[in-house]
C-alpha positions as CSV (number, residue, x, y, z in Angstrom):
1,X,-90.1,29.8,-4.2
2,X,-90.6,30.2,-0.3
3,X,-87.1,29.0,0.5
4,X,-85.8,31.4,-2.1
5,X,-87.7,34.3,0.0
6,X,-86.5,33.0,3.2
7,X,-83.0,33.0,2.1
8,X,-83.5,36.5,0.5
9,X,-84.7,37.7,4.0
10,X,-82.0,35.8,5.7
11,X,-79.3,37.3,3.8
12,X,-80.4,40.9,4.2
13,X,-80.6,40.7,8.0
14,X,-76.8,40.2,7.9
15,X,-75.8,42.5,5.0
16,X,-75.2,45.3,6.7
17,X,-72.0,43.8,8.2
18,X,-71.1,41.2,5.7
19,X,-71.8,42.4,2.4
20,X,-68.0,43.2,1.4
21,X,-67.0,39.6,2.4
22,X,-69.7,37.9,0.9
23,X,-69.0,39.4,-2.6
24,X,-65.5,38.4,-2.4
25,X,-66.7,35.0,-1.6
26,X,-69.3,34.6,-4.1
27,X,-68.6,32.4,-7.1
28,X,-68.4,33.8,-10.6
29,X,-70.3,30.9,-12.8
30,X,-70.5,33.0,-15.8
31,X,-69.7,31.0,-18.9
32,X,-67.2,33.7,-21.1
33,X,-68.8,33.1,-24.3
34,X,-68.6,36.7,-26.2
35,X,-64.7,38.1,-25.5
36,X,-64.0,38.8,-29.0
37,X,-62.1,41.8,-29.2
38,X,-61.8,43.8,-32.6
39,X,-58.4,45.3,-31.9
40,X,-54.7,44.0,-32.0
41,X,-53.1,46.1,-29.3
42,X,-50.2,44.6,-28.1
43,X,-49.2,45.7,-24.4
44,X,-45.9,44.5,-23.3
45,X,-45.1,44.3,-19.7
46,X,-42.8,47.1,-18.1
47,X,-39.7,45.4,-18.5
48,X,-39.8,45.3,-22.3
49,X,-40.0,48.9,-22.3
50,X,-36.0,49.5,-22.7
51,X,-34.7,47.2,-25.8
52,X,-31.1,46.7,-26.7
53,X,-29.9,47.9,-30.1
54,X,-27.0,45.7,-30.8
55,X,-28.4,45.1,-34.0
56,X,-28.2,48.0,-36.2
57,X,-31.5,47.4,-38.2
58,X,-33.4,47.5,-34.8
59,X,-34.5,51.0,-33.6
60,X,-37.3,50.4,-31.0
61,X,-38.9,53.3,-29.3
62,X,-36.8,54.3,-26.1
63,X,-39.5,54.3,-23.6
64,X,-42.6,51.6,-22.9
65,X,-45.1,55.1,-23.6
66,X,-43.4,55.4,-27.1
67,X,-43.7,52.0,-27.9
68,X,-47.2,52.0,-26.8
69,X,-47.9,54.9,-29.0
70,X,-46.3,53.4,-31.9
71,X,-48.3,50.3,-31.5
72,X,-51.4,51.7,-31.5
73,X,-50.9,54.0,-34.5
74,X,-49.5,50.8,-36.0
75,X,-53.0,49.3,-35.1
76,X,-55.2,51.9,-36.4
77,X,-53.2,51.6,-39.6
78,X,-53.8,47.8,-39.9
79,X,-57.0,47.5,-38.8
80,X,-60.6,48.9,-38.9
81,X,-63.0,49.4,-35.8
82,X,-66.3,49.6,-37.7
83,X,-67.1,46.4,-40.1
84,X,-63.7,45.9,-41.4
85,X,-63.2,44.7,-44.7
86,X,-62.0,41.2,-44.5
87,X,-59.7,39.4,-46.7
88,X,-60.4,35.9,-47.9
89,X,-63.8,35.9,-46.0
90,X,-66.8,37.5,-46.4
91,X,-70.0,37.6,-44.6
92,X,-73.2,37.0,-46.6
93,X,-76.2,38.9,-45.8
94,X,-79.6,38.4,-47.9
95,X,-82.8,39.9,-47.0
96,X,-85.2,36.8,-45.8
97,X,-81.9,34.2,-45.4
98,X,-79.9,33.6,-42.6
99,X,-76.6,35.0,-42.8
100,X,-73.6,32.9,-43.8
101,X,-69.7,32.8,-44.3
102,X,-67.8,32.5,-47.3
103,X,-64.3,31.7,-46.7
104,X,-61.4,31.3,-49.4
105,X,-59.9,28.2,-47.8
106,X,-60.9,24.6,-48.2
107,X,-62.7,22.8,-45.6
108,X,-60.3,21.2,-43.2
109,X,-58.4,25.0,-42.7
110,X,-62.0,26.7,-42.0
111,X,-63.2,23.9,-39.6
112,X,-59.9,24.3,-37.7
113,X,-60.0,27.6,-37.5
114,X,-63.4,27.9,-36.0
115,X,-62.7,25.0,-33.5
116,X,-59.8,27.4,-32.1
117,X,-62.3,30.4,-32.0
118,X,-64.4,28.2,-29.4
119,X,-61.6,27.1,-27.6
120,X,-60.6,30.5,-27.3
121,X,-63.9,31.4,-25.8
122,X,-63.6,28.4,-23.4
123,X,-66.5,26.6,-24.9
124,X,-66.4,23.0,-25.4
125,X,-68.5,21.8,-28.4
126,X,-71.3,19.6,-27.6
127,X,-71.2,18.1,-31.2
128,X,-67.8,18.0,-33.2
129,X,-68.6,15.8,-36.3
130,X,-66.1,17.1,-39.2
131,X,-67.2,14.3,-41.6
132,X,-70.5,15.6,-41.5
133,X,-69.3,19.2,-41.6
134,X,-71.8,19.5,-38.3
135,X,-70.5,21.6,-35.2
136,X,-72.4,22.4,-32.0
137,X,-72.2,24.3,-28.6
138,X,-73.9,23.3,-25.6
139,X,-76.8,25.6,-24.1
140,X,-74.7,28.6,-22.9
141,X,-75.5,31.4,-20.6
142,X,-76.5,34.5,-22.0
143,X,-74.2,37.0,-20.1
144,X,-76.7,40.1,-21.2
145,X,-79.3,38.7,-19.5
146,X,-77.9,38.4,-16.2
147,X,-79.1,41.1,-14.0
148,X,-76.6,43.7,-13.1
149,X,-77.8,46.2,-10.7
150,X,-76.5,46.2,-7.1
151,X,-79.1,44.2,-5.5
152,X,-79.5,41.6,-8.5
153,X,-75.8,41.0,-8.4
154,X,-75.7,40.4,-4.5
155,X,-78.4,37.8,-5.1
156,X,-76.7,36.6,-8.2
157,X,-75.9,32.9,-6.2
158,X,-80.0,32.3,-5.8
159,X,-80.7,33.9,-9.5
160,X,-79.3,32.9,-12.8
161,X,-80.4,34.1,-15.9
162,X,-83.4,32.4,-17.4
163,X,-82.5,31.8,-21.1
164,X,-79.7,30.3,-22.6
165,X,-78.3,30.1,-26.2
166,X,-77.1,27.5,-28.6
167,X,-75.3,27.7,-32.0
168,X,-75.3,24.8,-34.7
169,X,-72.7,25.3,-37.5
170,X,-72.9,24.0,-41.2
171,X,-70.0,23.4,-43.3
172,X,-70.3,23.0,-47.3
173,X,-67.9,23.2,-49.8
174,X,-68.6,25.4,-52.9
175,X,-65.5,25.1,-55.5
176,X,-62.4,25.9,-53.6
177,X,-64.4,28.4,-50.9
178,X,-65.7,27.0,-47.8
179,X,-69.5,28.2,-46.8
180,X,-70.1,28.3,-43.0
181,X,-73.9,28.8,-41.7
182,X,-74.8,29.5,-38.0
183,X,-78.1,28.6,-36.8
184,X,-79.0,30.2,-33.6
185,X,-81.5,28.7,-30.9
186,X,-82.6,30.2,-27.5
187,X,-84.2,28.2,-24.6
188,X,-86.3,30.1,-22.1
189,X,-87.0,28.9,-18.5
190,X,-91.1,28.8,-17.8
191,X,-92.8,28.2,-14.7
192,X,-94.9,25.1,-13.8
193,X,-98.4,25.2,-12.1
194,X,-100.1,22.3,-10.0
195,X,-103.3,24.1,-10.4
196,X,-104.2,27.1,-13.1
197,X,-105.4,28.8,-9.9
198,X,-102.1,29.0,-8.0
199,X,-100.0,32.1,-8.2
200,X,-97.1,30.4,-7.0
201,X,-95.2,28.1,-9.2
202,X,-94.4,24.6,-8.0
203,X,-91.2,24.3,-10.1
204,X,-89.7,25.1,-13.8
205,X,-88.7,23.4,-17.0
206,X,-86.5,24.3,-20.1
207,X,-88.3,25.1,-23.2
208,X,-87.3,26.1,-26.7
209,X,-88.1,30.0,-27.2
210,X,-90.1,30.9,-30.2
211,X,-88.6,34.4,-29.8
212,X,-85.7,34.9,-32.7
213,X,-82.5,37.2,-32.2
214,X,-81.4,37.9,-35.8
215,X,-79.1,40.6,-34.2
216,X,-77.5,37.9,-31.9
217,X,-77.2,35.5,-34.8
218,X,-75.6,38.1,-37.0
219,X,-73.2,39.4,-34.0
220,X,-71.8,35.8,-33.6
221,X,-71.8,35.5,-37.5
222,X,-69.8,38.6,-37.6
223,X,-67.2,37.9,-34.7
224,X,-66.2,34.0,-36.4
225,X,-65.4,35.6,-39.4
226,X,-63.4,38.3,-38.0
227,X,-61.4,35.2,-36.2
228,X,-61.1,33.5,-39.4
229,X,-59.5,36.4,-41.4
230,X,-57.5,37.4,-38.8
231,X,-55.8,33.8,-38.9
232,X,-55.9,33.8,-42.6
233,X,-53.8,36.9,-42.9
234,X,-50.7,35.3,-43.2
235,X,-51.9,33.2,-45.9
236,X,-53.6,36.5,-47.6
237,X,-50.1,37.9,-47.6
238,X,-48.5,35.0,-49.3
239,X,-46.1,34.5,-47.1
240,X,-43.0,32.6,-48.5
241,X,-42.2,29.2,-46.8
242,X,-38.2,30.0,-46.9
243,X,-37.0,30.0,-43.3
244,X,-36.8,33.9,-41.7
245,X,-34.0,35.2,-40.6
246,X,-34.0,35.0,-36.6
247,X,-31.3,36.2,-34.1
248,X,-31.4,35.7,-29.9
249,X,-30.8,39.0,-28.4
250,X,-31.6,39.8,-24.7
251,X,-33.5,42.9,-23.7
252,X,-31.7,45.8,-21.6
253,X,-32.8,44.0,-18.6
254,X,-31.3,40.8,-19.5
255,X,-34.5,38.9,-20.4
256,X,-34.2,36.7,-23.5
257,X,-35.7,37.7,-26.5
258,X,-36.0,36.2,-30.1
259,X,-36.2,38.6,-33.0
260,X,-37.8,37.3,-36.0
261,X,-37.2,39.3,-39.2
262,X,-40.7,39.3,-40.5
263,X,-43.6,41.4,-39.8
264,X,-46.6,40.9,-37.4
265,X,-48.6,38.2,-39.7
266,X,-45.9,36.3,-41.1
267,X,-44.5,35.9,-37.7
268,X,-47.2,34.6,-35.9
269,X,-47.6,31.7,-38.6
270,X,-44.0,31.3,-38.1
271,X,-43.8,31.1,-34.5
272,X,-46.8,28.6,-34.7
273,X,-45.5,26.8,-37.3
274,X,-42.1,26.4,-35.1
275,X,-44.2,25.3,-31.9
276,X,-45.6,22.4,-33.6
277,X,-42.5,21.1,-34.6
278,X,-40.6,21.3,-31.5
279,X,-43.2,19.4,-29.4
280,X,-45.1,22.4,-27.7
281,X,-49.0,21.7,-27.6
282,X,-50.7,25.2,-28.0
283,X,-53.6,25.4,-25.4
284,X,-54.8,28.7,-25.9
285,X,-53.9,31.5,-28.8
286,X,-54.8,35.0,-29.2
287,X,-53.9,36.8,-32.2
288,X,-55.1,40.1,-31.3
289,X,-52.6,40.3,-27.6
290,X,-49.9,38.2,-29.6
291,X,-50.3,35.4,-26.8
292,X,-49.7,31.6,-26.9
293,X,-50.1,29.3,-23.7
294,X,-48.2,26.5,-24.6
295,X,-47.7,23.1,-23.1
296,X,-44.4,21.2,-23.3
297,X,-43.7,17.6,-22.7
298,X,-40.0,16.1,-23.2
299,X,-41.7,12.6,-23.8
300,X,-43.8,13.8,-26.7
301,X,-41.0,16.0,-28.4
302,X,-38.6,13.3,-27.9
303,X,-40.5,9.6,-27.9
304,X,-37.6,7.3,-28.5
305,X,-35.8,8.6,-25.3
306,X,-39.2,9.1,-23.2
307,X,-39.3,5.4,-21.7
308,X,-36.5,5.4,-19.3
309,X,-37.5,8.7,-17.3
310,X,-40.6,10.5,-17.3
311,X,-41.0,14.2,-17.2
312,X,-43.9,16.6,-16.5
313,X,-45.1,18.7,-19.1
314,X,-44.4,22.5,-18.4
315,X,-46.5,25.4,-19.2
316,X,-45.2,28.7,-20.5
317,X,-46.5,32.2,-22.1
318,X,-45.1,33.3,-25.1
319,X,-45.8,36.8,-26.0
320,X,-45.1,38.4,-29.7
321,X,-44.9,41.8,-30.3
322,X,-45.2,43.8,-33.6
323,X,-42.0,46.1,-34.1
324,X,-42.8,46.9,-37.7
325,X,-40.8,44.6,-40.2
326,X,-39.7,42.9,-37.4
327,X,-40.9,40.8,-34.8
328,X,-40.2,40.5,-31.0
329,X,-40.8,37.2,-28.9
330,X,-40.5,36.6,-25.1
331,X,-41.3,33.6,-22.7
332,X,-43.0,34.1,-19.4
333,X,-44.3,31.5,-17.1
334,X,-47.9,30.6,-17.3
335,X,-49.4,33.2,-15.3
336,X,-47.6,35.6,-17.7
337,X,-45.0,36.3,-15.0
338,X,-41.2,36.3,-14.9
339,X,-39.4,33.3,-16.0
340,X,-35.8,32.3,-15.1
341,X,-33.4,33.5,-18.0
342,X,-31.9,30.0,-18.4
343,X,-35.1,28.6,-19.1
344,X,-36.6,31.4,-21.2
345,X,-33.1,31.1,-23.1
346,X,-33.7,27.0,-23.6
347,X,-37.3,27.7,-25.0
348,X,-36.2,30.4,-27.3
349,X,-33.1,28.8,-28.8
350,X,-35.2,25.2,-29.2
351,X,-38.1,27.8,-31.2
352,X,-35.3,29.4,-33.2
353,X,-33.9,26.1,-35.0
354,X,-37.3,25.5,-36.2
355,X,-37.7,29.0,-37.8
């Protein structure tokens, strides 16, 4: 503790002339484990603001601001912000009992969707046992407990939160449904004293907290249920397995684009399946934002021809935008920036053959 006090005093001695540069250099060590967004607002980059209308069936907005307004209105019609009624998913809340999720899907489908949820939050599971139906996170830093005032932000590099959160999930079958129960636990940092009369702790240790947090447990249960419902939406709409009509048509600025003659939910599932069939490994996906981050390895797509020549895996970002009864796909580089027209055309052409 004395070392920490000395470090703080030294820091404030030089803070008047170095605060700006120190803040820029301080590492952000916060795990982002609650990032879920409850609105699907597709925001396209400015270069998608003017779309060609060579196809007579396509009538897009003429400006980006008009598109943004249309997309927002469509999102508000399709999605309710406050406690939406989820299709195929129900959060069961009973007084005196832990809430749980009831999913109208087989256990394998539910398991994979929950795995995707943790992956999208950047969390690696500590326990991942599908044969036992048990999934468990590591101890996660609670961002709400991290100091947020100016002084504490400056001292963030010497002050971590004294609380960690942990989630354990149990999967079980019930007829044609899957039940998911989430058990929340917390640990807290406790001071150690060499003698009862000492006021300064000699160290700290972590121990399980006796304090329950039913609100946080219910929040996480609802977040996971919402994620499952969004990804089950295509199945709930009873999408036909027949190939969808699609065509390649560049945008007004010449950027390659792939049009899918299907609403957003159906196009999302079709695009996800096409990616798997063409050798693209999905690293991260965000249904609300219409974004896929993928790796493409020629060796994985064509194993018979991969022995004589090694090819490095390439990373791309695919954007899917809602155009009402149609959907639009573009390809960007891994950081979401512009990609050469030749590469984008190649990727989209490959996907089109699998739609």
